[in-house]
N, C-alpha and C positions, 0 to 999 in steps of 0.2 A: 750291576744289572738293576734297572729300574723296577719298581713295584707296579706292574701293569694294571693291577686292580683299581688303582686310583687315577688312571689316565683316561681322558675323555675318548669317546668313540672316534672322533675325528683325528685326534693325535695318534691313536692306535692304527687307524687306517693309513696315516702317513708313514708309520713304521712298517706296515704290511707292504707298502709300495717299495720299501727298501729291503724286501725279502726277509723280514723278521717273522719267523714262524711263531715265536712266543706271543707276539702281538696278535697275530691271526688267531691263535688258539684261545687267547683271552676274549676276543670278539665272539668267537664260536661259543665258548662257554657262557658268555653273557646272554646270548640270544637263542641258543638251541632249544632250551626248555619251553620258552614262550612260543617259538616257531612250531615246535612239535605239537603243542596243545592246539594252536590255531589250525594247523594242517590236519590233525587227527579228527577234528570236528567236521572236516569237509571230505576227507577220503579215508579209506581203510587204513588202519594203523600200520600195517606192514609196508604200505606205500608212503606213508607220511614221512618216515625217517629217510627214505630214498630222496624224496622231494627236497627236504631240508638240506641234506648233504649236497644235492645238486646245486642248490643256490650258493652254498659256501664254496663249493668247488669252482663254480664259475667266477666268483669273486677272486679266489686265489689265482686262477689261470689268467684272468684279465687284470691282475693287480697293477701292471705297469701302464695300462691304457685306460684304466677305470676313471671316469669323471663323475663325481657325485656332487650335485649342486644343492643338496638339501641335507637334513640330518640323516645320519647313517641308518638309524632305526626306521625312518620313513622309507628310505631307499630299499632297505632289506625286506620290509613287508610288502612293498610294491613288487619286488622281484619274486617273492614267495607267492604272492597272489597270482602273478603271471604264470608261474610254474604249475600251480594248482589248476588253473584254467586250461593250460596245455594238456595236463594229465587227464583231466575230465573229458576233454575233447577227444583225445586218443582212446580213452576207455569207451566212450560212446560209439566211436567208429568201429572199435573192435567188437563191441556187442552187436552192432548192425551187421557186421560181417559174419559173425557166428550165427546170428539169426538167419541170415541168407543161406548159409550152409545147411542149417537145420531144415529150412524150407526146401532146399534142393534135395536133401536126403529123403524128406517126406514125399516129394513128388516122384522121386525114383522108385520108392517102395510101393507107390500106388500102382505102378505098371510093372508087374513082376516079369512079363514076358521079355522085355528088353532091359531090365534093370542091370543085369550083369554087363551087357554091352555098353550101356551108358556109363556105368562105374568105371569100366576099363578105359573108355574114351576119356573120361574126366581125369583119371589118374595119368594116362598117357600125356595129356596136356600139362598137367602139373610137373611130371618128370621132364618133359621137353623144356619147360621154362626153368626148371631147377638146374639144368645143365649150364645155364649162364651164371650160376652162383658158385662160390668156392666150395670145396669139399666139406668144410665145417658147417656151412649153412645147409648143405644137402643132408648131412647126417642129422642135424637138429630137426629139420622138417620130417625126415623119414621116421625118426624116433617119436616125434609128436604125433604123427599119423598112426603109429603103432600103439599109442596110448600112454607113453611115458610122461611123467610130470617134469616140470622145469628142473626141479631139484635132482631127479633121477638122471636126467640128461646131463646136467652140470657135473654130477659126480662121475658119470661114465666118461665124459670128455675132459675132465680136469679144468672146468671153467667155473665161474661164479654163477649163481642162480640168476643174478641180475643180467649178466651177459647173455645167458640163454633167453631170458625173457625179452631183452632188447632185440636180439637176432630174430626171434620168433615174430615179434611185432613187425619188424622191418620186412621180413619175408611175407607175412600176411598182407601187409599194405601193398606190396609190389604185385603179389599173385592176385589179389583182389582186383587190382586195376587191369592186369593183363587177362584175367579169366572172366571178367564180368560179362562180356558179350558171349563167350562160350557157354557160361552157365545158363544164360537166358535161352540160348539155342537148344541146349540139352533138355531143359525143363519143358519147353514147349513141344 
C-alpha cells in the first residue's frame, strides 16, 4: 500500500476515480481543516461542517465523471465558494419567508373579530397542500407547526437532524410558492 501522504493531489484524484477510498480520505484530511476555517468565517459553525461535507460528497459521488482542468485545491475552493453562496441564498429566502409569516400573524392579530376564521382558513390551505406530500413530510410539518425543534422531530421519527432540516426547507419553499397568493388575500 503506497504512502498517500506524499502523493500529489492530482495523483490522489486519479486513485479516487478508481474507487480508492484511502486516497479520497487523504484528500479529505488534507483540506477539511482549511475548508472549515474558510466556511466558518462566512456561515454559522454548525452549517460550515455540513457545507464542507457536501462538497466532498459531491466529489465522491461524481468521481467517475469528474473533469478537473486546474489544480485540485483551486477546484475545491471554487466548489466550496459555490456551496456557500447557495447556502446563503437559501438562508436569505428562508428568512424572507419567516418574515412574511410574521407579518401575516401580525396582520391577523390586528383584527381579532375574524382572526380565528382567517387562521382556520390558512391552516386548511396548508393541510390541503400537505395532502400532496408523503406522510413523513406531513408529520414533519405538523410537528414544526406544534413548535418542535428539528432535533426533537429527528429523534421522534428516527431521522437525522439534517434530513429534517432539508425536508422542512423543501416544504417551506413549495408551500411559500403555493400559498403566496392566498396569504396576500387573507392579509388584505
